[in-house]
C-alpha positions as CSV (number, residue, x, y, z in Angstrom):
1,M,141.7,166.3,126.9
2,E,137.9,166.5,126.5
3,I,136.7,169.0,123.9
4,G,133.0,169.0,123.2
5,Q,131.5,165.5,123.1
6,T,134.4,164.1,120.9
7,N,137.8,163.2,122.2
8,F,140.3,164.6,119.7
9,M,143.4,166.8,119.4
10,P,143.3,169.3,116.6
11,D,146.4,169.1,114.5
12,T,147.1,172.8,114.5
13,R,146.7,175.8,116.8
14,R,144.4,177.4,114.2
15,N,142.1,174.4,114.0
16,F,142.0,174.3,117.8
17,L,140.8,177.9,117.9
18,H,138.0,177.2,115.5
19,S,137.0,174.2,117.6
20,L,136.2,176.5,120.6
21,S,133.3,178.9,120.9
22,G,132.6,179.6,117.3
23,A,133.2,182.4,114.8
24,A,132.7,185.3,117.1
25,L,135.5,184.3,119.4
26,A,137.8,183.2,116.6
27,S,137.3,186.4,114.7
28,L,138.3,188.4,117.8
29,L,141.8,187.0,117.3
30,H,142.2,188.8,114.0
31,R,143.3,192.1,115.6
32,D,146.0,194.6,114.8
33,A,149.4,194.5,116.5
34,S,148.6,197.7,118.4
35,A,145.4,196.2,119.9
36,A,146.9,195.4,123.3
37,G,146.4,198.6,125.3
38,A,144.9,200.4,122.4
39,L,141.6,200.8,124.3
40,S,143.1,202.1,127.5
41,P,141.4,205.3,128.5
42,K,143.2,208.4,127.1
43,G,143.0,212.1,127.6
44,G,141.8,214.3,124.9
45,H,143.2,217.6,123.5
46,H,141.1,219.8,125.8
47,A,138.5,219.4,128.6
48,A,135.5,217.3,127.5
49,K,131.9,218.1,128.0
50,A,130.8,214.6,127.0
51,K,132.3,211.2,127.7
52,A,130.1,209.0,125.6
53,V,128.0,209.2,122.4
54,I,124.7,207.6,121.4
55,Q,124.0,208.1,117.7
56,I,120.5,207.3,116.3
57,F,120.7,206.8,112.6
58,C,117.5,206.8,110.4
59,P,118.5,205.1,107.1
60,G,116.5,205.7,103.9
61,G,116.3,209.5,104.0
62,L,114.0,211.1,106.7
63,S,112.0,214.0,105.3
64,H,113.0,217.2,106.9
65,V,110.0,219.2,105.5
66,D,107.6,216.8,107.2
67,T,109.4,216.7,110.6
68,W,111.9,219.3,111.8
69,D,112.0,222.1,109.1
70,Y,108.9,224.2,109.0
71,K,108.3,225.8,105.6
72,P,105.3,228.2,105.5
73,E,106.1,229.1,101.8
74,L,105.7,225.5,100.9
75,E,102.1,225.6,102.3
76,K,101.4,228.7,100.2
77,R,102.5,227.0,97.0
78,Q,100.7,223.8,97.7
79,G,99.7,222.1,94.5
80,R,101.6,224.5,92.2
81,P,104.3,223.1,89.9
82,F,107.7,223.0,91.7
83,D,109.6,223.4,88.4
84,P,107.3,225.2,85.9
85,E,110.1,225.4,83.3
86,G,110.9,221.6,83.5
87,K,114.6,222.1,83.9
88,L,115.1,220.0,87.0
89,T,115.5,216.3,87.5
90,F,115.4,214.7,90.9
91,F,117.2,211.4,91.8
92,A,114.6,209.1,90.4
93,S,111.9,211.4,89.0
94,K,110.8,214.6,87.5
95,P,109.5,217.1,90.1
96,G,105.8,217.1,90.7
97,N,103.8,219.8,92.4
98,C,104.8,221.5,95.6
99,Q,103.7,219.3,98.5
100,Q,103.4,220.8,102.0
101,S,104.0,218.8,105.1
102,W,101.6,215.9,105.6
103,W,101.6,216.8,109.3
104,K,100.8,220.2,110.9
105,F,103.7,222.1,112.5
106,R,103.5,223.8,115.9
107,Q,105.9,225.7,118.1
108,H,107.0,224.0,121.3
109,G,109.0,224.7,124.5
110,D,110.4,227.9,125.9
111,C,112.6,228.2,122.8
112,G,109.5,228.1,120.5
113,R,111.1,225.7,118.0
114,W,108.8,224.3,115.3
115,M,108.2,220.6,115.0
116,S,105.5,218.6,113.2
117,D,102.8,216.6,114.8
118,L,104.6,213.4,113.7
119,F,106.7,213.7,116.9
120,P,104.5,214.7,119.8
121,K,106.8,213.3,122.4
122,L,110.0,214.6,121.1
123,A,108.3,218.0,120.8
124,T,108.3,218.2,124.6
125,K,112.1,217.8,124.5
126,V,113.0,220.7,122.2
127,D,114.5,222.8,125.0
128,D,117.2,220.1,125.3
129,M,117.8,219.7,121.5
130,A,119.8,221.7,119.0
131,F,118.9,221.4,115.3
132,I,121.3,221.7,112.3
133,H,118.8,222.6,109.5
134,S,121.4,223.1,106.8
135,M,122.9,219.6,106.5
136,Q,123.9,218.4,103.0
137,S,125.3,215.3,101.4
138,K,127.5,214.9,98.3
139,T,125.4,212.0,96.9
140,A,121.8,210.9,96.5
141,L,122.7,207.2,96.6
142,H,121.8,205.4,99.9
143,G,125.0,203.4,100.3
144,P,127.6,206.1,99.6
145,A,125.5,208.7,101.5
146,M,125.5,206.3,104.5
147,F,129.3,206.0,104.2
148,M,129.7,209.8,104.0
149,A,127.5,210.4,107.1
150,N,129.4,207.8,109.1
151,S,133.0,208.2,107.8
152,G,133.2,211.5,105.9
153,F,133.8,209.7,102.6
154,I,131.4,208.4,100.0
155,L,133.7,205.5,99.2
156,P,133.8,202.5,101.6
157,G,136.8,201.5,103.6
158,F,137.4,204.6,105.7
159,P,137.1,204.6,109.5
160,T,133.8,205.6,110.9
161,M,133.1,208.1,113.7
162,G,132.8,205.5,116.4
163,A,136.1,204.0,115.4
164,W,137.8,207.4,115.4
165,V,136.3,208.2,118.9
166,T,137.6,205.0,120.4
167,Y,141.0,205.5,118.7
168,G,141.3,208.9,120.3
169,L,139.8,208.2,123.7
170,G,140.0,204.5,124.3
171,S,137.4,202.7,126.4
172,L,135.8,203.2,129.8
173,S,135.0,199.5,130.2
174,E,137.3,196.5,130.4
175,D,134.4,194.0,130.0
176,L,132.5,195.5,127.1
177,P,133.5,196.7,123.6
178,A,134.3,200.4,123.3
179,F,132.1,200.8,120.2
180,V,128.7,198.9,120.2
181,V,126.2,198.7,117.3
182,L,122.6,198.0,117.8
183,P,121.1,197.3,114.4
184,D,117.4,197.3,113.6
185,P,115.9,193.8,114.2
186,R,114.8,193.8,110.6
187,G,118.4,193.7,109.4
188,L,121.4,195.7,108.6
189,P,121.2,199.2,107.1
190,P,122.2,200.1,103.5
191,G,126.0,199.6,103.2
192,G,125.9,196.9,105.9
193,V,128.8,196.5,108.3
194,L,131.0,199.1,106.6
195,N,128.9,201.7,108.5
196,W,130.8,200.9,111.6
197,G,134.1,199.7,110.2
198,A,137.6,200.7,111.4
199,G,139.0,201.1,107.9
200,F,142.7,201.5,108.1
201,L,142.7,202.1,111.9
202,P,143.6,199.0,114.1
203,A,140.7,196.6,113.8
204,I,140.1,196.7,117.5
205,H,138.3,200.0,116.9
206,Q,135.5,198.6,114.7
207,G,132.0,198.4,116.1
208,T,130.8,195.2,117.7
209,V,127.2,194.2,116.8
210,I,125.0,193.3,119.7
211,A,121.7,191.7,118.8
212,T,118.7,193.5,120.2
213,D,116.2,190.6,119.9
214,A,115.5,189.4,123.5
215,E,115.3,185.8,122.2
216,K,118.8,185.7,120.7
217,P,122.3,185.7,122.2
218,P,123.7,189.2,122.4
219,I,126.7,188.2,120.2
220,A,126.5,185.5,117.6
221,D,128.6,182.4,118.5
222,L,129.7,183.9,121.8
223,F,128.9,180.7,123.7
224,P,130.0,177.1,123.1
225,P,127.5,174.9,121.1
226,K,125.0,172.8,123.0
227,G,126.5,169.5,124.2
228,Y,129.8,171.1,125.1
229,I,131.1,169.3,128.2
230,D,130.7,171.4,131.4
231,G,133.9,172.8,132.6
232,S,135.9,171.9,129.5
233,E,135.8,175.4,128.1
234,A,138.0,176.7,130.9
235,K,140.4,173.9,130.4
236,S,140.4,174.7,126.7
237,R,141.3,178.3,127.4
238,E,144.1,177.3,129.7
239,F,145.5,175.0,127.1
240,L,145.1,177.7,124.5
241,Q,147.2,180.0,126.7
242,T,149.9,177.4,126.8
243,L,149.9,177.1,123.0
244,N,149.9,180.9,122.7
245,R,152.9,181.5,125.0
246,S,154.9,178.7,123.3
247,H,154.1,180.2,120.0
248,A,155.0,183.7,121.1
249,A,158.3,182.6,122.7
250,Q,159.5,181.5,119.3
251,R,158.5,184.8,117.7
252,R,159.5,187.5,120.2
253,E,159.8,190.1,117.4
254,N,156.1,189.7,116.5
255,S,153.9,191.7,118.8
256,E,150.7,190.8,117.1
257,L,150.1,187.6,119.1
258,E,149.9,189.6,122.4
259,A,147.2,191.7,120.9
260,R,145.3,188.6,119.8
261,I,145.6,187.0,123.2
262,A,144.1,190.2,124.7
263,A,141.2,190.1,122.3
264,Y,140.6,186.5,123.1
265,E,140.5,187.2,126.8
266,L,138.0,190.0,126.2
267,A,135.8,187.5,124.4
268,A,135.9,185.3,127.5
269,R,134.8,188.3,129.7
270,L,132.0,189.1,127.2
271,Q,130.4,185.7,128.0
272,L,129.6,187.3,131.4
273,S,129.3,191.0,130.7
274,A,127.3,190.9,127.5
275,P,124.3,188.9,128.8
276,E,124.2,191.1,131.9
277,A,124.3,194.3,129.9
278,T,121.5,193.2,127.6
279,N,119.2,191.7,130.2
280,V,116.5,194.3,130.9
281,N,114.4,192.1,133.2
282,G,115.8,194.1,136.2
283,E,114.5,197.4,134.9
284,T,111.6,198.9,136.7
285,E,108.1,198.5,135.3
286,A,108.0,202.3,134.9
287,T,111.2,202.2,132.7
288,K,109.8,199.4,130.6
289,K,106.6,201.3,130.1
290,L,108.5,204.5,129.3
291,Y,110.2,202.7,126.4
292,Q,107.0,200.9,125.5
293,L,108.7,197.5,125.3
294,D,105.4,195.6,125.0
295,H,104.3,197.5,122.0
296,E,104.5,195.4,118.8
297,D,105.9,198.1,116.6
298,I,107.5,200.6,119.0
299,G,108.9,198.0,121.4
300,P,111.9,196.7,119.4
301,F,113.3,200.3,118.9
302,G,112.4,201.1,122.5
303,R,114.6,198.1,123.5
304,Q,117.4,199.4,121.3
305,C,117.3,202.8,123.1
306,L,117.1,201.2,126.5
307,L,120.1,199.0,125.7
308,A,122.0,202.1,124.5
309,R,121.4,203.7,127.9
310,R,122.6,200.5,129.7
311,M,125.7,200.5,127.5
312,V,126.8,204.0,128.3
313,E,126.1,203.3,132.0
314,R,128.6,200.5,131.8
315,G,131.3,202.5,130.2
316,V,130.8,201.9,126.4
317,R,132.2,204.9,124.7
318,F,130.2,205.0,121.5
319,V,126.8,203.4,120.8
320,Q,125.2,203.5,117.3
321,L,121.6,202.3,116.8
322,F,119.6,202.2,113.6
323,C,116.0,203.0,113.2
324,G,115.4,201.2,110.0
325,A,117.1,198.5,107.9
326,E,118.2,197.8,104.3
327,N,116.0,199.2,101.6
328,T,113.7,196.9,99.7
329,T,110.6,197.4,97.6
330,A,107.6,198.1,99.8
331,K,105.0,195.4,100.2
332,K,103.0,196.5,103.3
333,I,105.5,199.1,104.5
334,R,109.0,200.2,103.7
335,P,111.7,198.8,106.1
336,N,113.2,202.3,106.5
337,W,112.4,206.0,105.8
338,D,112.8,205.8,102.0
339,S,109.3,207.0,101.2
340,H,109.1,207.2,97.4
341,E,105.6,205.8,97.0
342,D,103.6,206.8,100.1
343,L,105.2,209.1,102.6
344,V,102.1,209.1,104.9
345,R,102.2,205.3,105.0
346,D,106.0,205.0,105.6
347,H,106.8,208.0,107.8
348,G,103.4,207.5,109.5
349,Y,104.7,204.1,110.6
350,W,108.3,205.0,111.5
351,G,107.5,208.4,113.1
352,P,105.9,207.0,116.3
353,I,108.7,204.5,116.6
354,L,111.5,207.1,116.5
355,D,109.3,209.6,118.6
356,A,108.7,207.1,121.4
357,G,112.2,205.6,121.6
358,A,114.2,208.8,121.3
359,A,112.0,210.8,123.7
360,A,112.2,207.9,126.2
361,L,116.0,207.9,125.9
362,L,116.3,211.6,126.5
363,T,113.9,211.4,129.5
364,D,115.7,208.4,131.0
365,L,119.2,209.8,130.5
366,K,118.2,213.1,132.1
367,S,116.5,211.5,135.1
368,R,119.6,209.6,135.8
369,G,122.0,212.5,135.4
370,L,123.5,210.9,132.3
371,L,122.4,213.4,129.7
372,E,124.9,216.0,130.6
373,S,127.8,213.6,130.0
374,T,126.2,211.7,127.0
375,L,126.0,213.3,123.6
376,V,122.9,212.1,121.7
377,I,122.9,212.6,117.9
378,C,120.0,211.8,115.5
379,T,120.7,212.0,111.8
380,T,119.9,210.5,108.4
381,E,121.9,210.2,105.1
382,F,119.9,212.9,103.2
383,G,116.5,214.6,103.1
384,R,113.6,214.4,100.8
385,Q,112.3,216.8,98.1
386,P,109.7,219.5,98.8
387,A,107.8,218.4,95.7
388,A,105.7,215.3,95.3
389,Q,107.4,212.4,93.4
390,G,105.5,212.6,90.1
391,A,101.8,212.4,90.7
392,G,102.2,210.2,93.8
393,K,102.2,210.7,97.5
394,G,105.9,210.1,98.0
395,R,109.0,212.3,97.9
396,D,112.3,211.7,96.1
397,H,115.9,211.8,97.6
398,N,117.3,215.3,98.4
399,P,121.0,215.5,99.1
400,G,120.8,219.3,99.1
401,A,119.1,219.6,102.5
402,F,118.3,217.7,105.6
403,T,118.2,218.2,109.4
404,A,120.2,216.5,112.2
405,W,119.8,217.2,115.9
406,M,121.9,216.8,118.9
407,A,121.2,216.8,122.7
408,G,123.0,216.5,126.0
409,G,126.8,216.3,126.3
410,G,127.6,220.1,126.1
411,I,124.9,221.0,123.6
412,R,123.0,224.3,124.1
413,G,119.4,223.2,124.0
414,G,116.7,225.0,122.3
415,T,119.0,226.3,119.5
416,A,119.3,225.9,115.8
417,H,122.1,226.4,113.2
418,G,121.6,227.2,109.5
419,S,118.5,227.1,107.4
420,T,117.2,225.9,104.0
421,D,115.6,228.0,101.3
422,D,111.9,229.0,101.5
423,L,110.8,225.6,100.1
424,G,113.4,223.3,101.9
425,F,115.1,222.4,98.6
426,K,118.6,223.5,99.4
427,A,120.7,224.6,102.4
428,A,120.8,228.4,102.3
429,E,122.3,229.8,105.5
430,H,125.5,228.3,106.9
431,P,125.5,225.1,104.8
432,A,126.9,222.2,106.7
433,Y,128.2,218.7,106.0
434,C,129.0,215.7,108.1
435,Y,132.5,217.2,108.6
436,D,131.0,219.9,110.7
437,L,128.8,217.6,112.7
438,H,131.8,215.3,113.3
439,A,134.0,218.2,114.3
440,T,131.4,219.4,116.8
441,A,130.9,215.9,118.3
442,L,134.7,215.4,118.6
443,H,135.0,218.8,120.2
444,L,132.5,218.0,122.8
445,L,134.4,214.8,123.6
446,G,137.6,216.8,124.1
447,L,139.1,216.0,120.8
448,D,140.4,218.5,118.2
449,H,139.3,217.2,114.8
450,E,142.4,218.7,113.2
451,K,144.7,216.9,115.6
452,L,143.1,213.5,115.7
453,S,144.8,211.8,112.8
454,Y,146.4,208.6,111.6
455,Y,149.2,208.2,109.0
456,H,148.1,205.9,106.2
457,N,149.5,205.5,102.7
458,G,151.6,208.7,102.9
459,I,148.7,210.8,104.1
460,Q,147.9,212.0,107.6
461,R,144.2,211.0,107.6
462,R,141.4,212.6,109.6
463,L,137.7,211.9,110.1
464,T,137.0,215.3,108.7
465,D,139.5,215.0,105.9
466,V,140.5,218.6,105.1
467,H,137.2,220.1,106.0
468,G,135.0,220.8,109.1
469,H,134.3,223.5,111.6
470,V,132.9,223.2,115.1
471,I,129.4,224.6,115.1
472,R,129.9,227.0,118.0
473,D,126.4,228.4,118.2
474,I,124.9,225.1,119.4
475,V,127.7,224.4,122.0
476,A,127.0,225.4,125.6
């Protein structure tokens, strides 16, 4: 049998697998015994208002007081000491003087919601958006806060929201993963791949990373290496099936192999479906212009948002995209929203990127009739302080207050839930955590967060742990 350019017969089934199409296909074999059929579409606990989720995550800590959360009192106290008695210590600094928003706030839409001039395009969408102004985190560290925002726990290793959603509802597509992740082209976010892990759920529910760079294959090692003999891959798969069935016949009590065979077959289908789903050449010029794909800075995130729309069109249940990457010391610009030194510089760069991409996504989904069935979520791991960081132009981490927003998929647009204190330092009215956001998202998908559970190590585990309430006043 011909395999690649060399005639050889691997001595074991495992070696044969690794001689095929690379690590991506081989890794798909490492699935839980329950994987076969685990992604079949399932009904929820009640009627759903949304069937898919697109989550935009802004790592680094997006400043609520410069974007979504208008604080007139902060303007009045501009330049005055935030902590005159010197009793407070922020995450990495002592509080400086009160610092008003670096961008002017204005009211927008029929609802009259306030938004800063950093987001002129999203400002035209406020009547479709619902804001949760009283979000909090339990940690000021990026990695643990990312884990909490995604899984409900500050420790790594717990299933993330996308994994729970696919566990509860299955997939709407046979040819694409149920949970797709579109990372920032600059790299992975703080905490890396654990942000879309399946934890103790069957591994089939973890997110599948799809590259958003047009010059790269959508999934690493999805295709055979160059020089692979034409037609030999199909023969290789047929031979693999023979080995699999022979192996399974001797181990009828082991159901894991069937799951692994199913995962391998999905990998073969992905060789056709993934390139088609990520090829935006067939989009109209108007759509490409809407997402500003040709813009040097805005274009990459615009492409992520466009790919997210294409994924939900093709039945992907949960799409997570990141506007920002792992934190590093700034040279020219921070690679995410973590604006310790110069908020005008960093938010001034990232603001137009998020504004253009997210506004285009909402516009596009609505024009295609997809917004009403697609829940769009935009969040960050924590906010930023209302005082300057020392004598500089940045702001320190603030786990006590931040804003998340939702749109489409059963959301009552033009509304808001909760509020922070007069300066935006802490959540004051109706404090909320990720548990409440998660409970609300699951509710809109037809899932009861108290009933969606998985038995692990003697505990009936939930995404919301023992917490969480549906935020009814933003639900249509």
